[in-house]
C-alpha positions in Angstrom: 0.0 0.1 0.0 3.0 2.6 0.8 4.2 2.0 -2.9 1.1 2.1 -4.6 0.6 5.4 -2.6 3.8 6.7 -3.4 3.8 5.7 -7.3 0.0 7.0 -8.2 0.2 11.1 -7.5 3.3 10.3 -10.4 1.3 8.4 -12.8 0.3 10.7 -15.7 -3.6 11.7 -15.8 -4.4 9.6 -19.0 -3.1 6.4 -17.0 -5.0 7.5 -13.8 -8.2 7.7 -16.0 -7.2 4.1 -17.6 -6.4 2.7 -14.1 -9.8 3.9 -13.2 -11.9 2.5 -15.9 -10.0 -0.8 -15.7 -10.6 -0.6 -11.4 -14.2 -0.4 -12.4 -14.5 -2.9 -14.9 -12.8 -5.3 -12.8 -14.8 -4.0 -9.2 -18.2 -5.0 -11.8 -16.3 -8.4 -12.8 -15.5 -9.1 -9.1 -19.0 -8.5 -8.0 -20.4 -10.6 -11.0 -18.1 -13.5 -9.5 -19.2 -12.9 -6.1 -22.7 -13.1 -6.9 -22.2 -15.8 -8.9 -20.1 -17.8 -5.8 -23.3 -16.2 -3.5 -25.4 -18.3 -5.5 -23.5 -21.5 -5.6 -23.6 -21.0 -1.5 -27.0 -20.2 -1.4 -27.3 -23.3 -3.9 -25.2 -25.9 -1.5 -27.2 -24.7 1.4 -30.5 -26.0 -0.1 -28.9 -29.0 -1.2 -27.6 -29.5 2.3 -31.1 -28.9 3.4 -32.7 -31.4 1.3 -29.9 -33.8 1.7 -30.0 -33.0 5.6 -33.8 -33.8 5.5 -33.7 -36.9 3.6 -31.0 -38.5 6.4 -32.9 -37.3 9.1 -36.0 -39.6 7.8 -33.5 -42.3 6.8 -32.2 -41.9 10.6 -35.5 -41.9 12.0 -36.6 -45.2 10.4 -33.8 -47.0 10.7 -33.7 -46.3 14.6 -37.4 -46.8 15.1 -36.3 -50.4 13.5 -33.5 -51.2 15.9 -35.5 -49.9 18.8 -38.1 -52.2 18.2 -35.3 -54.9 17.7 -33.8 -53.4 21.2 -37.6 -54.1 22.9 -37.3 -57.5 21.3 -34.3 -58.3 23.0 -35.6 -57.0 26.1 -38.5 -59.1 26.4 -36.3 -62.0 25.5 -34.2 -61.3 28.5 -37.1 -60.8 31.2 -39.6 -63.7 29.5 -40.2 -65.8 32.7 -39.4 -69.1 30.6 -36.3 -67.9 29.6 -35.1 -66.6 33.1 -36.2 -70.1 34.7 -34.4 -72.6 32.0 -31.6 -70.4 32.2 -31.6 -70.5 36.5 -31.8 -74.2 35.9 -28.5 -74.6 33.7 -26.7 -72.3 36.2 -27.9 -74.4 39.4 -26.5 -77.8 37.9 -29.7 -79.2 36.0 -29.3 -82.8 34.9 -28.4 -83.7 31.4 -32.1 -84.7 30.3 -33.7 -81.8 32.2 -30.7 -79.6 29.8 -32.2 -81.8 26.9 -35.7 -80.6 27.5 -34.3 -76.8 28.2 -32.6 -76.5 25.6 -36.1 -77.8 23.3 -38.1 -75.5 24.7 -35.5 -72.5 24.9 -35.3 -73.1 21.2 -38.8 -72.7 20.8 -39.3 -70.0 22.8 -36.7 -68.0 21.1 -38.9 -68.7 17.8 -41.9 -67.3 19.2 -40.5 -64.0 20.8 -38.6 -62.6 18.1 -36.5 -64.9 15.7 -39.4 -64.7 12.9 -39.0 -60.6 13.4 -38.8 -58.5 10.0 -34.7 -57.7 9.6 -33.6 -60.4 12.3 -31.5 -63.4 11.1 -30.9 -65.0 14.0 -31.0 -65.0 17.9 -28.2 -66.5 19.9 -28.7 -67.1 23.5 -25.7 -68.1 25.7 -26.1 -69.6 29.0 -23.6 -69.2 32.0 -21.6 -72.4 30.5 -21.0 -71.0 27.4 -24.0 -73.2 26.0 -25.7 -72.0 22.4 -28.9 -71.6 22.0 -29.5 -70.5 18.2 -32.6 -69.6 15.8 -33.1 -68.0 13.4 -33.8 -68.0 8.9 -30.4 -67.1 8.6 -28.9 -69.1 11.2 -24.9 -68.7 11.5 -22.6 -69.6 14.2 -20.6 -67.0 15.6 -16.8 -67.0 15.9 -15.0 -66.9 19.4 -13.8 -63.3 18.8 -17.3 -61.8 17.5 -19.0 -63.5 20.5 -16.2 -62.0 22.7 -16.5 -58.7 21.2 -20.3 -58.8 21.8 -19.8 -59.8 25.2 -17.7 -57.3 26.1 -19.6 -54.3 25.0 -22.7 -55.9 26.5 -21.0 -55.8 30.1 -20.1 -52.3 29.6 -23.6 -51.3 28.8 -25.1 -52.9 32.2 -27.9 -54.8 31.0 -28.6 -51.9 28.3 -28.3 -53.2 24.0 -24.7 -52.7 22.7 -24.6 -52.5 19.0 -21.8 -53.8 17.5 -20.7 -53.2 13.8 -20.0 -55.7 11.0 -17.1 -57.4 10.6 -15.4 -59.3 8.1 -16.4 -62.8 10.2 -19.9 -61.6 10.2 -21.9 -59.1 7.8 -24.6 -58.6 10.0 -24.9 -55.9 12.4 -25.5 -57.7 16.1 -27.1 -56.3 18.9 -26.1 -57.8 22.3 -27.1 -57.5 25.8 -26.7 -59.7 29.3 -29.1 -61.3 30.6 -29.6 -61.7 34.5 -31.9 -62.7 37.1 -35.4 -61.0 37.8 -35.9 -63.0 40.7 -35.9 -60.6 43.9 -34.4 -58.5 41.7 -31.1 -60.4 42.6 -29.8 -59.7 38.9 -27.3 -62.6 39.1 -26.0 -63.1 35.6 -27.8 -66.0 33.4 -26.2 -65.7 30.4 -25.9 -63.2 27.2 -28.1 -62.5 24.3 -26.8 -61.7 20.5 -29.2 -60.2 17.6 -28.0 -60.9 14.4 -29.8 -58.2 12.3 -30.2 -57.9 8.2 -28.5 -54.8 8.2 -28.7 -54.7 4.1 -32.4 -55.2 3.9 -32.9 -52.8 6.8 -30.9 -49.9 5.2 -31.7 -50.6 1.5 -35.3 -50.2 2.4 -35.0 -46.9 4.5 -32.3 -45.4 2.2 -33.6 -46.0 -1.3 -32.6 -43.7 -3.7 -30.1 -41.9 -1.7 -27.5 -45.0 -2.6 -27.2 -44.7 -6.7 -24.1 -45.3 -9.0 -24.1 -41.4 -8.6 -24.1 -40.9 -5.1 -23.8 -43.2 -1.8 -25.3 -43.7 1.4 -23.0 -44.5 4.5 -23.2 -45.1 8.3 -20.5 -45.1 10.5 -19.6 -45.6 14.5 -18.1 -42.7 16.7 -15.0 -45.3 17.1 -14.8 -44.6 13.5 -15.7 -48.5 12.3 -17.8 -48.8 9.0 -21.7 -50.1 10.0 -23.0 -49.9 6.4 -21.9 -50.6 3.4 -19.9 -53.5 3.8 -17.6 -52.1 0.7 -17.9 -48.1 0.5 -16.2 -46.1 -2.9 -14.2 -44.2 -0.1 -12.7 -44.9 3.1 -14.8 -42.4 5.7 -11.7 -41.2 7.1 -10.7 -39.9 3.4 -13.9 -37.6 3.7 -12.9 -35.6 6.8 -14.2 -35.8 10.5 -17.9 -34.6 10.9 -18.6 -30.9 12.3 -18.3 -30.5 15.8 -22.1 -30.8 16.2 -22.4 -33.9 13.9 -24.7 -32.0 11.2 -23.5 -30.2 8.3 -21.7 -30.6 5.0 -18.4 -30.0 3.2 -17.1 -30.1 -0.3 -13.9 -32.8 -0.2 -11.2 -33.7 -2.9 -11.1 -37.5 -2.9 -8.9 -39.3 -5.4 -8.8 -36.5 -7.7 -12.7 -35.9 -7.5 -14.7 -33.5 -5.6 -17.8 -34.6 -3.5 -20.7 -32.7 -1.7 -20.7 -34.5 1.4 -23.7 -34.3 4.3 -23.5 -35.4 7.8 -26.0 -35.9 10.3 -25.4 -37.3 13.8 -28.0 -40.3 15.2 -29.6 -39.5 18.2 -30.4 -42.7 19.6 -26.9 -44.2 18.4 -23.0 -43.8 18.2 -23.3 -43.5 14.4 -23.1 -41.0 11.9 -24.8 -40.9 8.6 -23.4 -39.6 5.4 -24.4 -39.2 1.9 -21.5 -38.8 -0.8 -22.8 -37.1 -4.0 -20.0 -36.1 -7.1 -19.8 -32.4 -6.9 -19.6 -31.8 -10.7 -22.9 -34.2 -11.2 -25.2 -31.5 -9.3 -23.1 -28.5 -9.7 -22.0 -28.7 -13.5 -24.4 -25.8 -14.6 -23.0 -23.4 -12.3 -19.6 -24.1 -13.0 -20.1 -23.8 -16.7 -22.1 -20.5 -15.6 -19.0 -19.1 -14.1 -16.6 -19.8 -16.6 -19.0 -17.7 -18.9 -19.0 -15.0 -17.0 -15.1 -15.5 -16.7 -14.7 -15.2 -20.5 -17.1 -12.1 -21.1 -15.0 -10.3 -17.9 -12.3 -10.8 -20.1 -13.8 -10.0 -23.4 -15.3 -6.9 -22.2 -12.2 -5.5 -20.0 -10.0 -6.0 -23.6 -12.7 -3.5 -25.2 -13.3 -1.1 -22.7 -9.3 -0.9 -22.3 -9.1 -0.1 -26.1 -12.1 2.6 -25.9 -10.8 3.8 -22.7 -7.5 4.9 -24.2 -8.6 6.7 -27.2 -11.4 8.6 -25.5 -8.7 9.9 -22.3 -6.0 11.2 -24.9 -8.7 13.6 -26.1 -9.1 15.1 -22.3 -5.4 14.7 -21.3 -3.7 16.8 -24.1 -4.6 20.2 -23.2 -3.7 19.3 -19.4 -0.6 18.4 -20.2 0.2 21.6 -22.2 -1.0 23.2 -19.0 0.7 21.2 -16.6 3.8 22.7 -18.2 3.4 26.2 -17.5 2.3 25.2 -13.7 6.1 23.2 -13.8 7.9 26.8 -14.7 5.8 28.3 -11.9 6.7 25.6 -9.7 10.4 25.9 -10.2 10.7 29.7 -10.0 8.3 30.1 -7.2 5.5 32.4 -6.7 7.3 35.2 -8.7 7.3 33.0 -11.9 3.4 34.5 -12.6 4.8 36.5 -15.5 6.0 33.6 -17.2 3.2 32.6 -18.8 2.6 33.1 -22.7 -0.2 36.1 -21.9 -3.8 35.9 -21.9 -4.1 36.3 -25.6 -2.4 32.6 -26.0 -4.8 31.0 -23.8 -8.2 29.6 -24.9 -11.4 29.9 -23.1 -12.3 26.5 -22.6 -11.8 24.9 -19.2 -7.8 24.2 -19.3 -8.0 28.5 -20.0 -10.0 29.2 -16.9 -7.6 26.4 -14.8 -4.7 28.4 -15.9 -5.9 31.8 -14.7 -7.4 30.6 -11.6 -4.2 28.8 -10.9 -2.3 32.3 -11.5 -4.8 34.0 -9.2 -4.2 31.3 -6.4 -0.2 31.7 -6.5 -0.9 35.6 -5.4 -3.2 34.7 -2.7 -1.5 31.5 -1.3 1.1 33.3 0.7 -1.6 35.5 2.6 -3.8 32.6 3.0 -0.8 30.5 4.6 -0.1 33.0 7.3 -3.9 33.7 8.0 -4.8 30.4 8.5 -1.4 29.5 10.6 -2.7 32.5 12.7 -5.9 31.3 13.4 -4.8 27.8 13.7 -2.9 28.4 16.6 -5.6 30.5 18.4 -8.5 27.8 17.5 -5.9 25.4 19.6 -5.2 27.8 22.6 -9.0 28.4 22.6 -9.7 24.5 22.3 -7.1 23.5 24.9 -8.4 26.0 27.8 -11.8 25.0 27.3 -11.1 21.4 27.7 -8.9 22.1 31.1 -12.3 23.8 32.5 -14.7 20.7 32.0 -14.4 19.6 35.3 -17.8 18.3 36.6 -18.7 18.5 40.4 -20.1 15.3 40.0 -16.8 13.7 41.8 -17.2 15.9 44.9 -20.9 14.9 45.4 -19.9 11.5 45.4 -16.9 11.7 47.8 -19.3 13.7 50.1 -21.9 10.9 50.0 -19.1 8.6 50.6 -17.7 10.4 53.9 -21.6 10.3 54.9 -21.9 6.8 54.5 -18.6 6.1 56.2 -19.5 8.2 59.3 -22.6 6.1 59.9 -22.0 2.5 59.3 -18.5 2.8 60.8 -17.9 5.3 62.8 -15.5 8.1 62.8 -12.1 6.2 62.5 -12.0 6.7 58.5 -13.3 10.2 57.8 -10.0 12.0 58.3 -8.5 9.7 55.6 -11.5 10.4 53.4 -11.2 14.0 53.9 -7.6 14.1 53.5 -7.7 12.3 50.4 -10.8 15.2 49.2 -8.6 17.6 50.5 -5.6 16.6 48.3 -7.6 16.1 45.0 -9.5 19.6 45.7 -5.9 21.2 46.0 -4.8 19.5 42.7 -7.5 19.8 40.7 -7.7 24.1 41.4 -4.1 25.4 42.6 -2.5 23.2 39.3 -2.5 26.1 36.5 0.2 24.2 34.3 -1.2 21.6 31.7 1.6 19.2 32.4 2.2 17.4 35.5 4.7 14.7 36.6 3.6 10.9 36.8 4.1 10.8 40.2 1.9 13.8 41.2 -0.6 11.9 38.8 -0.4 8.9 40.8 -0.7 10.8 44.0 -4.0 12.3 42.6 -5.0 8.4 41.9 -3.9 7.0 44.9 -6.3 9.8 46.8 -9.1 9.0 44.8 -8.7 5.2 45.6 -8.4 5.9 49.1 -11.8 7.0 49.0 -13.4 4.6 46.7 -12.0 1.6 49.0 -13.7 3.0 52.1 -16.9 2.8 49.8 -16.4 -0.2 48.3 -14.2 -2.1 50.7 -13.2 -5.6 49.6 -15.4 -5.3 46.2 -11.9 -2.8 45.1 -8.6 -4.3 44.5 -6.5 -1.3 43.1 -3.2 -2.5 41.9 -0.1 -0.2 40.7 2.8 -1.5 38.7 4.6 1.9 37.7 8.7 1.4 38.4 10.1 4.7 40.0 12.2 5.5 37.3 9.3 6.4 35.0 7.4 8.6 37.4 9.5 11.8 36.4 7.9 11.8 33.5 5.7 14.8 32.3 2.1 14.1 31.6 -0.9 16.3 31.1 -2.7 16.9 34.3 -5.9 14.6 34.8 -5.1 12.0 32.1 -4.9 9.1 34.4 -7.3 9.5 37.3 -10.7 9.9 35.1 -9.9 6.6 33.6 -9.6 4.9 37.4 -12.7 6.5 37.9 -14.3 5.0 35.1 -13.3 1.8 35.9 -14.6 2.1 39.4 -18.3 3.3 37.6 -18.4 0.9 34.9 -16.4 -1.9 36.6 -16.6 -1.8 40.4 -20.2 -0.5 40.7 -21.3 -2.9 38.0 -20.1 -6.2 40.2 -21.1 -8.2 43.1 -17.8 -9.6 43.5 -14.0 -8.6 44.0 -13.1 -5.4 40.7 -9.4 -5.9 40.0 -8.1 -2.3 38.7 -4.6 -2.2 37.5 -2.5 1.0 36.5 1.1 0.2 34.8 3.6 1.9 32.9 5.9 0.9 30.9 8.5 2.2 27.8 8.2 1.9 24.2 11.0 3.0 22.4 11.0 6.8 23.2 7.6 6.8 24.3 6.0 6.4 27.5 2.6 3.8 27.6 0.4 3.5 30.7 -2.4 1.2 31.0 -5.2 1.3 32.9 -6.9 -2.2 33.2 -10.0 -3.6 34.8 -11.8 -7.4 35.1 -15.2 -5.7 35.2 -18.2 -6.9 33.0 -16.6 -4.8 29.6 -18.4 -3.2 27.2 -19.8 -4.2 23.9 -18.6 -2.8 20.2 -21.6 -0.5 19.6 -21.2 0.8 23.2 -17.3 1.3 22.7 -17.6 2.9 19.7 -20.1 5.7 21.3 -17.5 6.1 24.0 -14.8 6.7 22.6 -16.3 9.1 19.8 -17.8 11.2 22.6 -21.4 10.3 22.3 -21.9 9.3 26.0 -22.0 11.4 28.4 -19.2 10.0 31.2 -20.0 9.5 34.8 -17.9 10.9 37.6 -15.8 13.8 36.6 -17.1 14.3 33.4 -13.7 14.1 31.8 -14.9 11.7 28.9 -12.2 9.3 27.0 -12.7 11.5 23.9 -12.1 14.6 26.5 -8.8 13.3 27.4 -7.7 11.6 24.1 -8.0 15.3 22.8 -6.1 16.9 25.0 -3.1 14.7 24.5 -3.0 15.1 20.9 -3.8 18.9 21.0 -0.4 18.9 23.5 1.7 16.4 21.3 0.3 15.9 18.5 -1.5 13.5 16.2 0.8 10.7 17.0 0.2 10.4 20.6 -3.2 9.6 22.1 -5.7 7.1 23.7 -6.8 3.4 22.9 -9.6 0.9 24.4 -10.1 -2.5 24.4 -13.3 -4.4 25.9 -15.4 -6.9 25.3 -18.4 -7.8 26.8 -17.8 -10.4 30.0 -13.9 -9.9 29.5 -13.4 -6.2 31.1 -12.0 -3.1 29.8 -8.2 -1.8 28.9 -7.5 2.1 28.1 -3.8 2.8 27.2 -2.3 6.1 27.1 0.6 7.0 24.7 2.7 9.9 25.4 6.3 11.1 24.5 8.5 10.2 27.2 9.8 13.6 28.7 11.2 14.0 32.2 10.2 17.0 34.5 12.8 20.4 33.6 13.5 18.7 30.6 
């Protein structure tokens, strides 16, 4: 940016006009692209809403079926006959009795749920590890598979544990413990495993979402894939789901872009996801974007050619006038007679500019001197007016504090308050000079804090962190005390607990930085902007932030002044910057 600012004023007018026209055309082109990007974003959001809605409906249907299977499994484990048979096995039934129990248990399992829709088989295990299996597609579970189901069922403490498929068994499994319900003893009787036809279940509820152009996936929080058996891409390649489990992203996988929608299960530790090729749904918009870029480049070239011809017809007379102005510039104000005479000047706008320039040269020195004197008088008047803006409201607050202290705590603290009040009065009335030492300003702050600490007691925690070597620095009178007062009004008074107010100082090169901080409730951005602009009437002494900032700038220049940092709930920090000048220097 500094390089641009130094080059732009030295450019010829025709180049500036060409740059202006080019900038306008570029801005229009960029705006068109931004609008197209915005439309693309809206389109993406709409696709996400539709995809999320379809995913939510699909997950709702799937989880309703799974809840029904959970209820069926509960009915199995609490069934009186199942409980009785497993208890008999646990208590050591005879061989014939175990044969009868096996037959009765198998028949009961068929009745309770083996023929349920989407149920492939039921596997009941007693405490001895004996399996009772029934179902339309019964398969023996491997030891590792059953061990995983049992371990997860134990972790659920009587609840259902859903176990994703593995290479040995492509069925979704639900496992739970069987515990004795007699006298609520909850003794372990065995385990139940329900194998669910995952393909049929998900295929029925994910119709239209699992095609050659898109794919429907489900995976658990542990990263294991639930459905399908062979996905197009590993879910880990598609990136993690958003923090709240819902949302969408555009991801590149294997050189191809995909629009991925996520929905978190409300009942299971699962994530539902649809994977749609990006080009398939955004082809028309991408083609439109390419067309906009092509039209923009064509318009830019044509506009540039026309603009250059037009600019030359305007800048010619101005360049000739500029040559005369340079002669005046090199010779000074006394070069007014260097022009070619009025008879050589045309009557168009360029001629009028020439005559106005000659009149301006005649008047410029007079205007500079007059304006300089006026500015000095205005600054002196403004400074005196700003020094006179001390509001007596602080005095009333101090008297109220003294009265309160006398009533609530006797007369022990009155002397301290009166002493501090007297010091503040003398400092505000007797000191006529605009600059005082930092040590004197901190004495004013200390006396003010003494009064307020008596008023607020433990609610006010004042801390001073100023090196002794910096206390001889010269600063404007009453530039720190009003900020501490604001911290009391906007911090301590607004809080029930303790508010910490900290005044610190340090050197920054040749500048002195003084900071006033508090851990009060802070301010939001809009209120802070109004406060720093002087639109909010300050509490307390009446010396608002804008007032103090203007005094510093009038005394030391625009490089110095006051800055404020604040956020709601994070306290307020006010930083003052002064030139570092010691007393007497």
